[in-house]
N, CA, C and O of each residue as an XYZ file, in Angstrom:
276
protein
N      43.753     31.827     -9.616
C      42.700     31.051     -9.006
C      41.858     31.980     -8.126
O      42.397     32.880     -7.482
N      40.544     31.763     -8.098
C      39.636     32.584     -7.314
C      39.915     32.384     -5.828
O      39.994     31.246     -5.364
N      40.061     33.452     -5.091
C      40.385     33.346     -3.674
C      39.221     32.816     -2.841
O      39.431     32.361     -1.717
N      37.984     32.867     -3.376
C      36.819     32.369     -2.648
C      36.739     30.846     -2.681
O      36.031     30.244     -1.874
N      37.451     30.230     -3.598
C      37.411     28.775     -3.738
C      38.447     28.164     -2.807
O      39.622     28.527     -2.842
N      37.998     27.237     -1.980
C      38.903     26.557     -1.061
C      39.047     25.113     -1.513
O      38.051     24.418     -1.716
N      40.253     24.673     -1.666
C      40.510     23.312     -2.120
C      41.086     22.524     -0.956
O      42.073     22.927     -0.340
N      40.449     21.387     -0.665
C      40.937     20.535      0.416
C      41.663     19.351     -0.199
O      41.308     18.876     -1.278
N      42.669     18.891      0.494
C      43.366     17.713      0.001
C      42.497     16.481      0.222
O      41.553     16.507      1.012
N      42.820     15.419     -0.471
C      42.069     14.171     -0.312
C      42.178     13.689      1.129
O      41.197     13.203      1.693
N      43.340     13.815      1.723
C      43.517     13.382      3.113
C      42.609     14.166      4.060
O      42.020     13.588      4.974
N      42.495     15.471      3.846
C      41.606     16.282      4.694
C      40.153     15.848      4.523
O      39.410     15.767      5.502
N      39.750     15.571      3.301
C      38.380     15.146      3.042
C      38.106     13.797      3.697
O      37.027     13.586      4.250
N      39.058     12.897      3.640
C      38.877     11.582      4.267
C      38.757     11.715      5.787
O      37.922     11.060      6.410
N      39.591     12.559      6.369
C      39.518     12.760      7.815
C      38.173     13.348      8.221
O      37.596     12.944      9.231
N      37.679     14.288      7.450
C      36.398     14.917      7.750
C      35.262     13.906      7.659
O      34.348     13.917      8.483
N      35.322     13.036      6.660
C      34.238     12.058      6.503
C      34.287     10.996      7.593
O      33.253     10.427      7.942
N      35.467     10.718      8.135
C      35.602      9.712      9.191
C      35.105     10.245     10.535
O      34.788      9.457     11.426
N      35.032     11.548     10.692
C      34.579     12.138     11.952
C      33.091     11.894     12.196
O      32.645     11.854     13.342
N      32.332     11.732     11.128
C      30.903     11.523     11.278
C      30.657     10.158     11.900
O      31.310      9.179     11.539
N      29.726     10.093     12.826
C      29.410      8.836     13.476
C      28.567      7.986     12.532
O      27.492      8.410     12.110
N      29.043      6.797     12.200
C      28.278      5.951     11.294
C      27.086      5.315     12.017
O      27.113      5.138     13.235
N      26.055      4.979     11.267
C      24.917      4.289     11.846
C      23.909      5.230     12.470
O      24.045      6.452     12.420
N      22.899      4.625     13.058
C      21.791      5.360     13.659
C      21.855      5.293     15.174
O      22.413      4.356     15.746
N      21.287      6.282     15.805
C      21.135      6.208     17.257
C      19.977      5.263     17.540
O      19.200      4.947     16.640
N      19.859      4.824     18.747
C      18.768      3.907     19.111
C      17.410      4.562     18.913
O      16.472      3.905     18.462
N      17.286      5.841     19.242
C      15.999      6.515     19.052
C      15.657      6.646     17.569
O      14.496      6.493     17.188
N      16.657      6.927     16.727
C      16.420      6.986     15.279
C      16.001      5.615     14.756
O      15.106      5.500     13.918
N      16.656      4.591     15.259
C      16.337      3.224     14.856
C      14.897      2.870     15.229
O      14.169      2.284     14.428
N      14.494      3.226     16.442
C      13.127      2.939     16.892
C      12.095      3.696     16.060
O      11.047      3.149     15.716
N      12.395      4.956     15.736
C      11.481      5.738     14.895
C      11.337      5.113     13.513
O      10.233      5.025     12.975
N      12.448      4.684     12.948
C      12.398      4.056     11.634
C      11.636      2.735     11.669
O      10.862      2.442     10.757
N      11.846      1.939     12.711
C      11.115      0.677     12.840
C       9.615      0.914     12.972
O       8.814      0.176     12.397
N       9.237      1.936     13.724
C       7.815      2.271     13.863
C       7.229      2.704     12.524
O       6.102      2.340     12.190
N       7.989      3.474     11.765
C       7.525      3.928     10.451
C       7.406      2.755      9.485
O       6.456      2.688      8.704
N       8.359      1.835      9.531
C       8.296      0.650      8.672
C       7.081     -0.205      9.043
O       6.409     -0.736      8.158
N       6.796     -0.341     10.325
C       5.629     -1.110     10.755
C       4.336     -0.467     10.252
O       3.425     -1.163      9.804
N       4.262      0.841     10.326
C       3.083      1.565      9.839
C       2.910      1.370      8.334
O       1.805      1.103      7.862
N       3.986      1.502      7.595
C       3.946      1.329      6.144
C       3.569     -0.111      5.795
O       2.793     -0.340      4.867
N       4.108     -1.072      6.528
C       3.781     -2.480      6.283
C       2.303     -2.747      6.508
O       1.680     -3.484      5.744
N       1.737     -2.152      7.552
C       0.306     -2.325      7.822
C      -0.526     -1.715      6.701
O      -1.509     -2.310      6.260
N      -0.139     -0.542      6.245
C      -0.857      0.101      5.141
C      -0.748     -0.726      3.866
O      -1.715     -0.844      3.113
N       0.421     -1.294      3.626
C       0.612     -2.131      2.455
C      -0.281     -3.376      2.531
O      -0.872     -3.786      1.532
N      -0.371     -3.963      3.708
C      -1.245     -5.116      3.895
C      -2.700     -4.763      3.599
O      -3.415     -5.539      2.964
N      -3.136     -3.589      4.062
C      -4.498     -3.137      3.790
C      -4.720     -2.934      2.295
O      -5.765     -3.306      1.763
N      -3.740     -2.346      1.621
C      -3.850     -2.138      0.175
C      -3.897     -3.469     -0.579
O      -4.642     -3.608     -1.549
N      -3.109     -4.436     -0.138
C      -3.117     -5.743     -0.780
C      -4.463     -6.434     -0.580
O      -4.973     -7.068     -1.503
N      -5.038     -6.321      0.604
C      -6.351     -6.908      0.866
C      -7.414     -6.223      0.010
O      -8.303     -6.882     -0.530
N      -7.320     -4.915     -0.111
C      -8.269     -4.144     -0.930
C      -8.167     -4.572     -2.393
O      -9.184     -4.780     -3.055
N      -6.936     -4.702     -2.896
C      -6.728     -5.125     -4.282
C      -7.247     -6.547     -4.500
O      -7.830     -6.838     -5.545
N      -7.041     -7.429     -3.529
C      -7.538     -8.808     -3.640
C      -9.059     -8.826     -3.678
O      -9.643     -9.607     -4.429
N      -9.712     -7.982     -2.882
C     -11.171     -7.899     -2.886
C     -11.689     -7.395     -4.231
O     -12.666     -7.923     -4.761
N     -11.045     -6.393     -4.770
C     -11.442     -5.876     -6.092
C     -11.273     -6.969     -7.147
O     -12.153     -7.163     -7.985
N     -10.160     -7.673     -7.108
C      -9.909     -8.754     -8.062
C     -10.971     -9.839     -7.933
O     -11.465    -10.355     -8.935
N     -11.320    -10.182     -6.690
C     -12.350    -11.203     -6.463
C     -13.677    -10.758     -7.049
O     -14.355    -11.545     -7.709
N     -14.059     -9.502     -6.817
C     -15.343     -9.012     -7.335
C     -15.347     -8.972     -8.849
O     -16.330     -9.366     -9.477
N     -14.264     -8.501     -9.445
C     -14.186     -8.435    -10.909
C     -14.257     -9.842    -11.498
O     -14.957    -10.081    -12.482
N     -13.531    -10.758    -10.888
C     -13.528    -12.137    -11.371
C     -14.916    -12.752    -11.238
O     -15.370    -13.444    -12.149
N     -15.596    -12.513    -10.122
C     -16.942    -13.049     -9.929
C     -17.903    -12.475    -10.953
O     -18.734    -13.205    -11.494
N     -17.808    -11.183    -11.230
C     -18.701    -10.567    -12.214
C     -18.437    -11.142    -13.598
O     -19.378    -11.367    -14.360
N     -17.190    -11.380    -13.932
C     -16.861    -11.963    -15.230
C     -17.412    -13.382    -15.324
O     -17.917    -13.780    -16.374
N     -17.320    -14.150    -14.237
C     -17.859    -15.510    -14.214
C     -19.375    -15.490    -14.358
O     -19.946    -16.319    -15.067
N     -20.032    -14.535    -13.683
C     -21.485    -14.435    -13.775
C     -21.917    -14.091    -15.202
O     -22.893    -14.644    -15.709
N     -21.196    -13.184    -15.842
C     -21.531    -12.824    -17.226
C     -21.332    -14.023    -18.147
O     -22.145    -14.257    -19.041
N     -20.262    -14.781    -17.938
C     -19.993    -15.949    -18.761
C     -21.086    -16.993    -18.569
O     -21.499    -17.647    -19.526
N     -21.555    -17.149    -17.327
C     -22.630    -18.117    -17.052
C     -23.924    -17.714    -17.755
O     -24.638    -18.571    -18.274
N     -24.230    -16.425    -17.775
C     -25.460    -15.940    -18.397
C     -25.444    -16.117    -19.907
O     -26.485    -16.369    -20.514
N     -24.274    -15.987    -20.518
C     -24.199    -16.067    -21.978
C     -24.043    -17.504    -22.460
O     -24.255    -17.790    -23.638
N     -23.677    -18.404    -21.562
C     -23.455    -19.798    -21.971
C     -24.735    -20.562    -22.143
O     -24.708    -21.744    -22.483
């Protein structure tokens, strides 16, 4: 076996993974909430923009239909 390779037992790996603190700190949580709020606002703007485009396209289609009728 290669001497550079280190093999850990399953128990050692479990202990190492349990040492990590689960969850977020309050500052990390606040940063994430601020980022989610920013993304939500941008999404709202994009949805409004898409609705405006849809309204204009629909109106133009209605106007063309009226002219040909």
